[in-house]
FITI-381739 format. One line per field, with one value per residue (C-alpha): x negated, y, z negated; residue number from 1; chain. Coordinates in steps of 0.001 Angstrom, whole numbers, plus 500000, padded with zeros to 6 digits. Layout:
! FITI-381739
xx c(X|...)
yy c(Y|...)
zz c(Z|...)
resi c(NUM|...)
chain c(A|...)
! end
This chain:
! FITI-381739
xx c(099782|100577|099463|102250|101648|098299|097979|094598|096071|098165|101804|103062|105436|108073|108356|109262|111729|113389|113608|115092|117604|118739|119129|121047|123254|124102|124894|127107|128858|129600|130686|132954|134415|135188|136673|138863|140018|140782|142823|144720|145548|149264|149341|147414|148715|147019|145406|143927|142659|140891|139331|138150|136821|134420|132564|131942|128383|127206|127407|126325|123205|122307|122616|120658|117846|117635|117636|114924|112659|113394|112591|109419|107984|109176|105752|104291|106247|104130|100775|101051|099759|096418|096263|093832|092622|092704|089360|090647|088711|090572|091109|093110|096217|099578|102825|104580|103530|104705|108131|108453|107321|109887|112686|111755|111519|114797|116649|115182|116217|119717|120320|118256|120957|123723|123529|123129|126057|128291|128138|129399|132631|133324|132486|133892|137604|137158|135116|137644|140223|138234|138848|135324|134103|136099|134931|133304|136085|133658|132143|133542|133053)
yy c(555306|558649|560366|561405|564486|564123|560363|559083|555843|556030|554977|552829|554321|551795|553601|556822|555091|553250|556416|558392|555653|555369|559140|559596|556571|557838|561351|560146|557593|560090|562772|560456|558846|562135|563587|560519|560606|564311|563950|560953|562582|563224|565352|568234|570973|571633|574758|572918|570155|572758|574378|571065|569999|572959|571376|567953|568778|569319|565736|564318|566486|566005|562238|561986|564135|562225|558835|560035|560845|557538|555555|557488|557413|554013|552380|554852|553127|549998|551650|554819|558242|559860|562165|565078|567407|571193|571168|568837|565826|562521|561040|557985|556522|556545|554711|556848|560019|558483|557724|561242|562795|560789|561698|565393|565436|563550|565906|568918|567537|566809|570299|572436|572633|573475|577293|577137|574797|576022|579786|580049|578072|580222|583562|583134|583115|586571|587897|586611|589026|592063|593257|594514|590923|590322|593351|590987|588789|586086|585727|582758|582238)
zz c(685768|684177|681012|678679|676496|674711|674952|675896|677179|680320|680412|683261|685798|684700|681349|683133|685427|682525|680461|683340|684153|680537|680154|683418|682751|679282|680492|683330|681098|678332|680769|682766|679642|677925|681101|681527|677900|678043|681234|679836|676514|676320|673176|674713|676967|680302|678893|675917|678173|680303|677256|675813|679224|679166|676242|677850|679033|675451|674127|677485|677620|673978|674167|677416|676114|672840|674542|676899|673941|672244|675389|676161|672660|671420|671967|669472|666707|667255|667893|665803|666779|666165|663153|663144|660406|660672|662503|665214|663957|664220|660767|661764|663346|661602|662297|659675|661478|664755|663292|661878|665158|667115|664693|664779|668561|669016|666677|668437|671810|670503|669121|671504|674205|671712|671999|675773|676305|673509|674048|677659|677094|674031|675658|679178|678250|676724|679651|682169|680720|681882|685419|686041|686030|689206|691189|693675|695044|696206|692760|690859|687146)
resi c(1|2|3|4|5|6|7|8|9|10|11|12|13|14|15|16|17|18|19|20|21|22|23|24|25|26|27|28|29|30|31|32|33|34|35|36|37|38|39|40|41|42|43|44|45|46|47|48|49|50|51|52|53|54|55|56|57|58|59|60|61|62|63|64|65|66|67|68|69|70|71|72|73|74|75|76|77|78|79|80|81|82|83|84|85|86|87|88|89|90|91|92|93|94|95|96|97|98|99|100|101|102|103|104|105|106|107|108|109|110|111|112|113|114|115|116|117|118|119|120|121|122|123|124|125|126|127|128|129|130|131|132|133|134|135|136|137|138|139|140|141)
chain c(A|A|A|A|A|A|A|A|A|A|A|A|A|A|A|A|A|A|A|A|A|A|A|A|A|A|A|A|A|A|A|A|A|A|A|A|A|A|A|A|A|A|A|A|A|A|A|A|A|A|A|A|A|A|A|A|A|A|A|A|A|A|A|A|A|A|A|A|A|A|A|A|A|A|A|A|A|A|A|A|A|A|A|A|A|A|A|A|A|A|A|A|A|A|A|A|A|A|A|A|A|A|A|A|A|A|A|A|A|A|A|A|A|A|A|A|A|A|A|A|A|A|A|A|A|A|A|A|A|A|A|A|A|A|A|A|A|A|A|A|A)
! end
């Protein structure tokens, strides 16, 4: 049994395994499917396919991260989460607060990797034009 975040009740290991399996399966499925569709598309040039392929990790990562949160915190929808006042005193348990917390966390997990996975594919084509990037011949970008 493990404790998840600030829960006082432990979560079984099976919850972690299920959540991990769902997230990894989703990421691999989305990544493989998008890669397959991009390679099979006939209306795109090879250059455009390469450019589009650079963005495949974004939806795969966002979906996996979001599904991980939903799987881990789904039991909170049934039980609710503890609500505390500003002094840290528990004032009750709320299913509405649990739902809002799960939605907020899922949205954060979905959009958190966007700058990290969107910026490099946009910036690298411009950086690759400069010769000083390739001073070290063994360095691959």
